[in-house]
C-alpha positions as CSV (number, residue, x, y, z in Angstrom):
1,M,-4.6,98.5,-84.4
2,H,-6.6,96.8,-87.1
3,Q,-8.2,98.8,-89.9
4,P,-11.9,98.4,-90.5
5,A,-12.8,96.4,-93.6
6,S,-15.0,97.7,-96.3
7,E,-18.3,95.9,-97.0
8,E,-16.7,94.3,-100.0
9,A,-13.9,93.0,-97.9
10,R,-16.4,91.4,-95.5
11,T,-17.9,89.3,-98.3
12,P,-17.2,85.6,-97.7
13,A,-14.4,84.2,-99.8
14,T,-15.0,82.1,-102.8
15,R,-13.2,78.8,-103.5
16,T,-10.8,80.7,-105.7
17,D,-10.1,83.3,-103.1
18,L,-8.9,80.7,-100.7
19,M,-5.8,80.1,-102.9
20,H,-4.6,83.4,-101.5
21,R,-4.5,84.9,-98.0
22,R,-7.1,87.5,-97.5
23,R,-7.3,89.6,-94.3
24,S,-10.6,91.3,-93.3
25,A,-11.3,93.2,-90.1
26,E,-12.8,91.1,-87.3
27,F,-15.7,92.4,-85.4
28,M,-14.1,91.6,-82.1
29,D,-11.2,93.9,-82.8
30,D,-13.5,97.0,-82.9
31,P,-12.9,99.1,-79.8
32,A,-16.7,99.7,-79.7
33,A,-17.6,96.0,-79.9
34,S,-20.5,94.9,-77.7
35,P,-19.1,93.5,-74.4
36,A,-21.8,90.8,-74.5
37,E,-20.9,89.7,-78.1
38,L,-17.2,89.9,-77.3
39,D,-17.8,87.7,-74.2
40,R,-19.5,85.1,-76.4
41,A,-16.7,85.3,-79.0
42,L,-14.0,84.8,-76.4
43,W,-16.0,81.8,-75.0
44,F,-15.9,80.3,-78.5
45,I,-12.2,80.8,-78.8
46,R,-11.7,79.1,-75.4
47,L,-13.8,76.2,-76.8
48,I,-11.7,76.1,-80.0
49,N,-8.5,76.2,-78.0
50,R,-9.6,73.3,-75.8
51,R,-11.1,71.1,-78.5
52,L,-9.0,71.9,-81.5
53,G,-5.5,71.9,-80.3
54,G,-4.6,75.5,-79.3
55,S,-4.0,74.6,-75.6
56,A,-2.4,71.3,-76.5
57,A,0.1,72.9,-78.9
58,L,1.3,75.3,-76.2
59,L,1.6,72.6,-73.6
60,R,3.4,70.3,-76.0
61,H,6.1,72.9,-76.6
62,L,6.3,73.8,-72.9
63,K,6.9,70.1,-72.2
64,H,9.7,70.1,-74.8
65,W,11.3,73.2,-73.4
66,S,10.9,72.0,-69.8
67,R,13.6,69.4,-70.3
68,D,16.1,72.2,-69.6
69,W,14.2,73.5,-66.5
70,S,14.9,72.7,-62.9
71,P,12.2,72.0,-60.3
72,G,11.2,75.2,-58.6
73,Q,12.9,77.3,-61.2
74,T,11.0,80.5,-62.2
75,I,10.2,80.6,-65.9
76,T,8.7,83.6,-67.6
77,L,6.3,83.6,-70.6
78,L,4.8,86.5,-72.5
79,D,1.4,85.7,-74.1
80,V,0.8,88.2,-77.0
81,A,-2.8,89.1,-77.6
82,T,-3.9,87.0,-74.7
83,G,-7.7,87.2,-75.3
84,S,-9.4,85.8,-72.3
85,A,-6.2,84.4,-70.9
86,D,-7.3,80.8,-71.2
87,L,-3.9,79.7,-72.5
88,P,-1.9,81.4,-69.7
89,L,-4.3,79.7,-67.3
90,A,-3.8,76.3,-68.9
91,A,0.0,76.8,-69.1
92,H,0.3,77.8,-65.4
93,R,-1.8,74.8,-64.2
94,W,0.4,72.5,-66.4
95,A,3.6,73.9,-65.0
96,R,2.4,73.9,-61.4
97,R,1.5,70.2,-61.5
98,R,5.1,69.6,-62.5
99,G,6.7,71.7,-59.9
100,F,7.7,74.7,-62.1
101,D,7.1,78.3,-61.2
102,L,5.7,79.7,-64.4
103,R,5.1,83.4,-64.4
104,I,3.1,84.7,-67.3
105,T,2.4,88.2,-68.6
106,G,-0.6,88.4,-71.0
107,I,-1.0,91.5,-73.1
108,D,-4.0,92.6,-75.3
109,I,-4.7,95.9,-76.9
110,H,-8.5,95.7,-76.4
111,P,-9.5,97.1,-73.0
112,T,-12.9,95.3,-72.9
113,T,-11.1,92.0,-73.8
114,L,-8.8,92.6,-70.9
115,D,-11.7,93.2,-68.5
116,L,-13.2,90.0,-69.6
117,A,-9.9,88.2,-69.2
118,R,-9.6,89.4,-65.7
119,R,-13.2,88.2,-65.0
120,H,-12.4,84.8,-66.5
121,L,-9.3,84.4,-64.3
122,E,-11.3,85.5,-61.2
123,E,-14.1,83.1,-62.0
124,S,-11.6,80.2,-62.4
125,G,-11.2,80.2,-58.6
126,D,-7.5,79.5,-59.1
127,E,-5.8,81.8,-56.7
128,A,-2.3,80.5,-57.5
129,A,-2.9,81.2,-61.2
130,R,-4.3,84.7,-60.5
131,A,-1.1,85.4,-58.6
132,A,1.2,84.1,-61.3
133,I,-0.6,85.7,-64.3
134,T,-0.3,89.5,-65.0
135,L,-2.6,91.1,-67.5
136,E,-1.7,94.4,-69.2
137,Q,-3.0,96.5,-72.0
138,G,-0.4,96.6,-74.7
139,D,0.3,96.6,-78.5
140,A,1.8,93.4,-79.8
141,L,3.9,95.4,-82.3
142,A,5.5,97.4,-79.4
143,I,6.7,94.6,-77.1
144,E,10.4,95.1,-77.8
145,S,10.3,98.8,-76.9
146,R,8.0,98.1,-73.9
147,F,9.7,95.2,-72.3
148,G,13.2,95.2,-73.9
149,A,15.3,92.5,-75.5
150,G,15.6,89.2,-73.7
151,S,13.0,90.2,-71.1
152,F,11.1,86.8,-71.1
153,D,12.2,83.2,-71.4
154,Y,9.5,82.4,-73.9
155,V,7.0,84.4,-76.1
156,H,3.8,82.9,-77.4
157,A,1.2,84.2,-79.9
158,G,-1.9,82.2,-80.4
159,L,-4.6,82.9,-83.0
160,F,-3.4,86.4,-83.4
161,L,-1.0,87.0,-86.2
162,H,-3.7,86.2,-88.8
163,H,-5.2,89.5,-87.7
164,L,-2.2,91.4,-89.3
165,D,-0.9,92.2,-92.7
166,E,2.3,90.5,-93.8
167,P,4.7,93.4,-92.9
168,Q,3.1,93.6,-89.5
169,I,3.5,89.8,-89.0
170,V,7.2,90.0,-89.9
171,A,7.6,92.9,-87.4
172,A,5.7,91.0,-84.7
173,L,7.8,87.8,-85.2
174,R,11.0,89.8,-85.1
175,A,9.9,91.5,-81.9
176,M,8.9,88.2,-80.3
177,R,12.3,86.7,-81.2
178,S,14.1,89.7,-79.7
179,V,12.1,89.7,-76.4
180,A,12.5,85.9,-75.9
181,R,15.7,84.6,-74.3
182,R,14.9,80.9,-74.9
183,G,12.2,80.3,-77.4
184,I,9.1,81.5,-79.3
185,L,5.9,79.9,-80.5
186,W,3.4,81.0,-83.2
187,N,0.2,79.1,-82.9
188,D,-2.4,79.8,-85.7
189,L,-4.8,78.6,-88.4
190,V,-4.1,76.7,-91.6
191,R,-6.1,78.1,-94.5
192,S,-7.9,75.5,-96.5
193,R,-11.2,74.8,-98.2
194,L,-11.9,72.0,-95.7
195,G,-11.2,74.2,-92.7
196,H,-13.4,77.0,-94.3
197,T,-16.3,74.6,-94.7
198,V,-16.0,73.1,-91.3
199,I,-15.9,76.4,-89.5
200,R,-18.9,77.7,-91.3
201,L,-20.9,74.6,-90.2
202,M,-19.5,74.8,-86.6
203,T,-20.6,78.4,-86.2
204,L,-24.1,78.2,-87.7
205,P,-25.8,78.3,-84.3
206,C,-23.6,81.2,-83.1
207,D,-24.2,84.9,-83.2
208,R,-23.0,87.2,-85.9
209,M,-19.6,88.1,-84.4
210,V,-18.6,84.5,-84.0
211,R,-19.9,83.5,-87.4
212,H,-18.2,86.4,-89.2
213,D,-14.9,86.4,-87.3
214,A,-14.4,82.6,-87.4
215,V,-14.8,82.5,-91.2
216,V,-12.6,85.5,-92.0
217,S,-10.0,84.1,-89.6
218,V,-9.6,81.0,-91.7
219,E,-9.5,83.1,-94.8
220,A,-6.6,85.0,-93.2
221,G,-4.8,81.8,-92.2
222,F,-1.6,80.5,-93.7
223,T,-0.3,77.7,-95.8
224,R,2.9,76.0,-94.7
225,D,5.0,77.9,-97.3
226,E,3.5,81.2,-96.4
227,A,4.1,80.8,-92.6
228,L,7.7,79.6,-93.1
229,D,8.4,82.4,-95.5
230,L,7.2,85.0,-93.0
231,A,9.4,83.4,-90.3
232,R,12.4,83.6,-92.6
233,Q,11.7,87.3,-93.4
234,A,11.7,87.9,-89.6
235,G,15.2,86.3,-89.5
236,I,13.9,83.0,-87.9
237,D,15.9,80.6,-90.0
238,D,15.7,77.7,-87.5
239,A,11.8,77.7,-87.5
240,R,10.2,74.3,-86.9
241,Y,6.8,73.9,-88.5
242,A,4.1,71.4,-87.4
243,W,0.5,71.0,-88.2
244,N,-2.6,68.9,-87.4
245,L,-4.7,67.6,-90.2
246,F,-7.8,67.2,-88.0
247,T,-7.7,70.6,-86.2
248,H,-6.2,72.7,-89.0
249,R,-3.9,74.4,-86.6
250,F,-0.2,74.9,-87.1
251,T,2.8,75.9,-85.0
252,I,6.1,77.5,-85.8
253,A,8.6,77.3,-83.0
254,A,12.2,78.4,-82.6
255,D,14.6,78.0,-79.7
256,G,17.2,80.4,-78.3
257,A,17.7,84.1,-78.4
258,A,17.7,86.3,-81.5
259,T,20.9,86.6,-83.5
260,E,22.3,89.9,-84.6
261,A,21.2,89.2,-88.1
262,S,17.6,88.5,-87.1
263,T,17.3,91.7,-85.0
264,G,18.9,93.8,-87.6
265,A,21.8,94.7,-85.3
266,P,25.1,95.4,-87.0
267,H,27.7,92.7,-87.1
268,A,30.7,93.1,-84.9
């Protein structure tokens, strides 16, 4: 799905470059990526999600949404570009402790990533989570045609949309809003000089895939205005933006189903 970057595009950004969003191909998106390197990269993402707010952001929004849930009620969640399914696992455990039946479908386009996700779930030893989480190969840009409008209660995309160009991001957000009956969550990276410096230092001991992909991910991150503008282009006029200064993560959330205007459907 992602186009390979030229050698010039792989060159680390300068301070001036960070004023503008710059997308480069990530090594982990390569269908021929080494399974061993990919496994280490997914481990690093799990670490980042645990320590720097990715998991906490999803659970915080589930807590907000759960005010309208009933004990024992079945709730469905689609996790777009699920990686190693660490966020579905965290979400299911959170919901189970509170008496909710959260059923999660995780999709990813990369077959090796899905194999590693299945292994991660198996190694968790959590049989209840394995029964509640379904992993499927699928394209994030095709979720509307694959699943249909209103097919899940909630749709989440974490650390994924920065892999895409702006028109693809708008299309993905529009599809997420269509597929969700009750709410969507976009969970991603803030682009900043501080974040760029910190991630370089954090990944110095890591292998080349982690070092490269972590840095270009920050370079492809978003300012507040950029993220909100993309949401508006997707017809999400009720987007709520929040960010964390210390983790350099942000979320955009919206409640409710898509309107006719946001899906592009004609007015009655």
